[in-house]
C-alpha positions as CSV (number, residue, x, y, z in Angstrom):
1,M,8.3,16.7,41.0
2,V,6.6,16.0,37.8
3,D,8.2,18.1,34.8
4,L,5.5,20.3,33.2
5,K,5.6,22.3,30.3
6,P,3.6,25.6,30.5
7,E,2.7,27.2,27.2
8,F,4.8,30.4,26.5
9,K,2.9,33.5,27.1
10,T,5.2,36.1,25.3
11,A,7.7,36.4,22.5
12,R,10.4,36.8,25.2
13,D,9.4,33.6,26.8
14,F,9.8,31.7,23.5
15,S,13.2,33.2,22.8
16,A,14.4,32.5,26.2
17,R,13.2,28.8,25.6
18,S,14.9,28.6,22.4
19,A,18.3,29.9,23.9
20,E,18.2,27.5,26.7
21,N,17.1,24.7,24.3
22,S,15.5,22.9,27.2
23,V,12.2,22.4,29.2
24,K,11.8,24.8,31.9
25,K,10.7,22.9,35.0
26,V,8.1,25.1,37.2
27,K,6.5,24.3,40.7
28,I,3.0,23.2,40.5
29,G,0.9,26.1,41.6
30,S,3.5,28.8,40.9
31,I,2.3,29.9,37.5
32,K,0.6,33.4,37.4
33,T,-1.5,34.0,34.2
34,N,-1.6,37.1,32.1
35,I,-5.2,37.6,32.9
36,E,-4.8,37.7,36.7
37,L,-2.0,40.3,36.1
38,I,-4.2,42.4,34.1
39,K,-6.9,42.1,36.7
40,E,-4.5,43.2,39.4
41,K,-3.6,46.4,37.2
42,V,-7.1,47.1,36.3
43,Y,-8.1,47.0,40.2
44,Q,-5.3,49.2,41.0
45,L,-6.2,51.8,38.4
46,L,-9.9,51.7,39.2
47,E,-9.3,52.2,43.0
48,Y,-7.1,55.2,42.3
49,M,-9.8,56.9,40.0
50,R,-12.4,56.2,42.5
51,H,-10.6,57.9,45.2
52,K,-9.6,61.0,43.1
53,E,-12.9,61.3,41.3
54,K,-15.3,63.9,42.8
55,S,-18.3,63.1,40.8
56,I,-20.5,61.0,43.0
57,L,-22.2,59.1,40.1
58,R,-18.6,58.2,38.8
59,K,-17.8,56.9,42.2
60,L,-20.6,54.8,42.2
61,F,-19.9,53.5,38.6
62,Y,-16.4,52.6,39.5
63,T,-17.5,50.8,42.8
64,L,-20.0,48.9,40.8
65,L,-17.5,47.9,38.2
66,I,-15.1,46.7,40.7
67,F,-17.9,44.6,42.4
68,L,-18.9,43.1,38.9
69,M,-15.3,42.2,38.3
70,A,-14.9,40.6,41.7
71,K,-17.9,38.5,40.9
72,G,-16.3,37.6,37.5
73,V,-19.1,39.3,35.4
74,V,-16.9,41.6,33.4
75,F,-13.8,39.4,32.6
76,S,-14.4,35.8,32.2
77,Q,-12.0,33.5,34.5
78,E,-9.3,32.1,32.8
79,K,-9.7,28.3,31.9
80,R,-6.6,26.0,33.3
81,I,-6.3,23.1,31.0
82,V,-3.9,20.3,31.5
83,I,-2.9,18.4,28.3
84,V,-1.3,14.7,29.1
85,K,0.1,13.2,25.9
86,S,1.0,9.4,25.9
87,S,4.4,10.2,24.2
88,E,6.2,12.7,22.2
89,S,5.3,11.3,18.9
90,L,4.8,13.6,15.9
91,S,1.2,12.6,15.7
92,F,0.4,13.3,19.3
93,Q,2.0,16.8,18.9
94,M,0.0,17.5,15.9
95,A,-3.3,16.3,17.9
96,A,-2.4,18.6,20.9
97,E,-1.6,21.6,18.4
98,G,-5.2,21.0,16.9
99,V,-6.8,21.1,20.3
100,K,-5.3,24.4,21.4
101,K,-5.8,26.1,18.5
102,E,-9.7,25.2,18.5
103,I,-9.8,26.2,22.1
104,R,-8.2,29.4,21.6
105,K,-10.7,30.2,18.7
106,G,-13.6,29.6,21.2
107,N,-12.3,32.6,23.4
108,A,-12.0,30.3,26.4
109,H,-9.2,32.3,27.8
110,P,-7.1,29.0,28.1
111,S,-4.1,28.6,30.2
112,F,-2.4,25.2,28.9
113,I,-0.1,22.8,30.8
114,E,1.3,20.0,29.0
115,Y,2.7,16.8,30.2
116,D,4.3,14.0,28.3
117,L,4.0,10.6,30.0
118,P,7.5,8.8,30.6
119,L,8.5,5.6,28.9
120,G,7.8,2.4,30.7
121,F,5.7,2.5,33.7
122,P,5.0,6.0,35.0
123,D,4.1,6.7,38.7
124,E,0.4,7.0,38.6
125,Q,0.2,8.4,41.9
126,E,2.6,11.1,41.4
127,I,1.0,12.1,38.1
128,E,-2.6,12.2,39.7
129,N,-1.3,14.3,42.5
130,S,0.5,16.7,39.9
131,I,-2.7,17.0,38.1
132,R,-4.9,17.7,41.0
133,Q,-2.7,20.3,42.3
134,L,-2.8,22.3,39.3
135,D,-6.8,22.3,40.0
136,P,-7.8,22.2,36.2
137,D,-10.9,23.1,34.7
138,L,-10.5,20.5,32.2
139,I,-8.0,17.6,31.3
140,I,-7.1,16.8,27.8
141,T,-5.6,13.2,27.1
142,I,-3.9,12.3,23.9
143,G,-3.6,8.6,23.0
144,S,-4.9,5.5,24.8
145,K,-2.1,5.3,27.4
146,S,-2.7,8.6,29.0
147,T,-6.4,8.1,28.7
148,A,-6.2,5.0,30.5
149,L,-4.1,6.3,33.4
150,V,-6.0,9.5,33.9
151,S,-9.5,8.4,33.6
152,K,-8.7,5.3,36.0
153,R,-7.6,7.9,38.9
154,I,-9.7,10.8,38.3
155,K,-13.4,10.7,38.1
156,E,-14.8,14.2,38.8
157,I,-12.7,16.5,36.6
158,P,-14.0,16.6,33.1
159,I,-11.8,14.5,30.5
160,V,-11.6,15.1,26.6
161,F,-9.4,12.4,25.0
162,S,-8.1,12.6,21.5
163,A,-6.5,10.1,18.9
164,V,-8.0,7.0,20.9
165,L,-8.7,3.9,19.1
166,N,-11.7,1.9,20.0
167,P,-12.8,3.9,23.1
168,V,-15.7,1.5,23.8
169,S,-14.1,-1.6,23.8
170,S,-11.1,-0.3,25.5
171,G,-13.4,0.4,28.3
172,F,-13.5,4.4,28.2
173,A,-17.0,4.8,27.2
174,R,-20.2,3.0,27.4
175,S,-21.2,3.7,23.9
176,M,-20.0,6.2,21.0
177,W,-23.2,8.1,22.1
178,S,-22.7,8.5,25.8
179,S,-19.7,7.6,27.7
180,G,-21.7,7.1,30.9
181,N,-18.9,9.0,32.8
182,N,-16.6,11.9,32.8
183,L,-15.5,11.4,29.4
184,T,-16.1,12.4,25.9
185,G,-13.6,12.7,23.0
186,A,-12.4,12.4,19.3
187,S,-11.9,8.7,18.3
188,L,-9.8,7.3,15.4
189,D,-12.6,4.7,14.7
190,I,-13.3,5.2,10.9
191,P,-16.9,4.1,10.5
192,I,-17.1,0.4,9.3
193,R,-19.6,1.4,6.6
194,T,-17.1,3.8,5.1
195,Q,-14.3,1.1,5.1
196,L,-16.3,-1.6,3.5
197,D,-17.9,0.9,0.8
198,K,-14.1,1.9,0.0
199,F,-13.2,-1.9,-0.1
200,K,-16.1,-2.5,-2.8
201,L,-14.9,0.7,-4.8
202,I,-11.3,-0.2,-4.9
203,F,-12.1,-4.2,-5.6
204,P,-15.5,-4.3,-7.4
205,D,-15.4,-8.3,-7.3
206,L,-15.8,-8.1,-3.8
207,Q,-18.5,-10.5,-2.3
208,N,-17.1,-12.6,0.6
209,V,-15.0,-10.5,3.2
210,G,-13.0,-12.5,5.7
211,V,-12.0,-11.3,9.1
212,I,-10.0,-12.6,11.9
213,F,-10.9,-11.5,15.4
214,T,-10.5,-11.9,19.1
215,Q,-12.7,-10.8,22.1
216,D,-11.0,-7.4,21.9
217,S,-12.4,-6.9,18.5
218,E,-15.7,-8.6,18.9
219,A,-17.7,-5.4,19.0
220,A,-16.5,-4.1,15.6
221,V,-17.1,-7.3,13.9
222,A,-20.7,-7.4,15.2
223,E,-21.2,-3.9,13.6
224,A,-19.5,-5.3,10.6
225,R,-22.0,-8.1,10.2
226,K,-24.9,-5.6,10.1
227,V,-23.0,-3.3,7.6
228,C,-22.4,-6.2,5.2
229,D,-26.0,-7.1,5.3
230,N,-27.0,-3.7,4.2
231,I,-24.3,-3.4,1.5
232,G,-24.6,-6.8,-0.1
233,L,-21.7,-8.4,1.3
234,K,-21.2,-11.8,3.3
235,L,-18.8,-11.4,6.2
236,V,-16.8,-14.6,6.9
237,A,-15.6,-14.2,10.6
238,I,-13.3,-16.4,12.7
239,A,-12.5,-15.9,16.1
240,I,-9.2,-16.9,17.5
241,S,-7.2,-16.5,20.9
242,S,-3.8,-16.1,20.0
243,E,-1.8,-15.0,17.0
244,K,-0.2,-18.3,16.7
245,Q,-3.6,-19.5,15.3
246,I,-3.0,-17.0,12.4
247,P,-1.4,-19.7,9.8
248,Q,-4.2,-22.3,10.1
249,T,-7.0,-19.7,10.4
250,I,-5.8,-17.8,7.2
251,E,-5.5,-21.2,5.3
252,S,-9.2,-22.0,6.1
253,L,-10.3,-18.6,4.9
254,R,-8.3,-18.7,1.5
255,Q,-11.1,-20.7,-0.5
256,K,-13.9,-18.8,1.1
257,V,-13.3,-15.0,0.6
258,D,-12.4,-12.6,-2.0
259,G,-10.6,-10.4,0.4
260,L,-9.6,-9.8,3.9
261,W,-10.5,-6.8,6.3
262,A,-7.8,-6.7,8.9
263,V,-9.5,-5.4,11.9
264,A,-7.3,-3.3,14.6
265,D,-6.6,-5.9,17.2
266,T,-3.1,-6.1,19.1
267,V,-3.4,-9.6,20.2
268,I,-3.7,-10.6,16.6
269,F,-1.3,-8.4,14.8
270,T,2.1,-8.8,16.3
271,P,5.2,-8.0,13.9
272,Q,5.6,-11.8,13.3
273,S,2.0,-12.7,12.4
274,T,1.6,-9.5,10.3
275,Q,4.4,-10.4,8.2
276,Y,3.3,-13.9,7.8
277,L,-0.5,-12.7,7.0
278,L,0.7,-10.1,4.4
279,L,3.2,-12.7,2.7
280,Y,0.5,-15.4,2.4
281,T,-2.2,-13.3,0.9
282,L,0.1,-11.6,-1.5
283,R,1.3,-15.1,-2.8
284,N,-2.3,-16.3,-3.0
285,G,-3.5,-13.1,-4.5
286,I,-6.0,-11.8,-1.7
287,P,-6.4,-8.2,-1.3
288,V,-5.9,-6.9,2.2
289,M,-7.3,-4.0,3.7
290,G,-5.0,-2.9,6.6
291,P,-5.9,-0.8,9.8
292,F,-2.8,1.3,9.6
293,T,-0.4,2.7,7.0
294,S,2.2,0.7,8.3
295,F,0.3,-2.5,6.8
296,V,0.2,-0.9,3.5
297,K,3.9,-0.1,3.5
298,A,4.5,-3.9,4.5
299,G,2.3,-5.2,1.5
300,A,-1.5,-4.5,2.3
301,L,-3.6,-3.3,-0.8
302,F,-4.7,-0.2,1.1
303,T,-6.0,1.5,4.2
304,L,-7.9,4.6,5.3
305,T,-6.3,7.1,7.6
306,W,-6.9,10.2,9.5
307,N,-5.7,13.7,9.9
308,D,-3.8,13.9,13.2
309,K,-4.4,17.8,13.7
310,D,-8.1,17.5,12.7
311,I,-8.6,15.0,15.3
312,G,-7.1,17.5,17.7
313,R,-9.5,19.9,16.4
314,Q,-12.4,17.6,16.9
315,A,-11.3,17.2,20.7
316,G,-11.0,21.1,20.8
317,E,-14.5,21.4,19.7
318,L,-15.8,19.1,22.4
319,A,-13.6,20.7,25.1
320,L,-15.3,24.0,24.3
321,K,-18.7,22.3,25.0
322,V,-17.5,21.1,28.2
323,L,-16.0,24.4,29.3
324,A,-19.4,25.7,28.5
325,G,-20.9,23.7,30.8
326,E,-22.0,20.7,29.1
327,H,-21.4,17.3,30.8
328,P,-19.1,15.0,29.0
329,S,-21.3,12.1,29.1
330,Q,-23.9,13.9,27.1
331,I,-21.5,15.0,24.2
332,P,-21.3,12.1,21.6
333,I,-17.6,10.6,20.9
334,T,-16.7,11.7,17.5
335,T,-15.1,9.8,14.4
336,P,-12.8,11.1,11.9
337,R,-14.1,13.6,9.5
338,M,-11.0,13.9,7.5
339,I,-10.3,10.5,5.8
340,Y,-7.3,9.7,3.6
341,L,-6.9,6.7,1.2
342,I,-3.4,5.1,1.2
343,L,-2.6,2.7,-1.5
344,N,0.0,0.2,-2.6
345,Q,0.3,0.1,-6.4
346,R,2.9,-2.6,-6.4
347,T,0.7,-5.1,-4.5
348,A,-2.1,-4.4,-6.8
349,E,0.0,-5.4,-9.8
350,Q,1.3,-8.4,-8.0
351,I,-2.4,-9.6,-7.4
352,N,-3.3,-8.5,-10.8
353,L,-5.7,-5.9,-9.8
354,E,-6.1,-2.9,-11.8
355,I,-7.3,0.2,-9.7
356,P,-9.0,2.8,-11.8
357,P,-6.8,5.9,-12.3
358,H,-9.6,8.2,-10.8
359,I,-9.1,6.3,-7.5
360,V,-5.4,6.4,-7.5
361,S,-5.7,10.1,-8.2
362,V,-7.4,10.9,-4.9
363,A,-5.0,8.7,-2.8
364,K,-3.0,10.9,-0.4
365,E,-0.2,8.2,-0.6
366,V,0.6,5.6,-3.2
367,Y,3.3,3.1,-2.7
368,Q,5.0,2.1,-6.0
């Protein structure tokens, strides 16, 4: 039996959970919601009044009211939403909170059931069966791992993903404008134009931008070529097939580029190759724009990052559209709207780059 975590409905439930300090296990299909209980009580009350009331008109009114309730006209049906997180990481928890908050704001009468994928290789069939038994109106996936698992096995239930990087190259969607399937979602893809504009702002001498890529990041590099043409930069791109090619590739780029744009690519950036690249560029005075904050901590000049909770809110907004009847394939995938600058001031000093104070002042984090 898969361990599911229903959202607590009352303060008593929350207090009991805190006292136990453990996740309650519930049998799938055994959850009775507040709205269902309220409906039962109202039905009972109206039935009693209908039999006791002598006025024919009022009897007709009560009978009509019961009929409308049975048809779902008076009270909208509760929406059952399953949230599947790739892990229990803080960033995914924040995204989940953002999703739930936004859906509640839309008055969609949600009932949330959350599930965190186990470490290692989860039993995909068991997870699929568990989700299907819940008969959800919508599935929310948070992170690429959960999105890959659920989207592969469930094709007829709408899915809204959150906190997914490169949904097109990952195979989740045909394009950012239309997935072509039962998915839409909130991606982590900061627009390439935004990235390169910021690179020029921080490093005004930038003219030739280097990038190392593989087949996995080919689509991003193709878009970057167009962006560079529009903003007066030259992109020097070299394709490789293994991280073992990093040393010779970065050596060949050294005399050709002013800065390096590190595109997110798991084939290239292993811990060992990342360390080598950052040390090499630091020693040779080449500014690097990293794909993640971890790169800046390790020595990259800067990166752009997102707000995890707002990524969740964006997914929640898309979920409300799906719950209102729109098909996921007709809803464009979103990109981050809250973007933060992360700087490494020590790196700037080591490569003799002076970053204007007004830029440093707006950075969310500055590593000294």
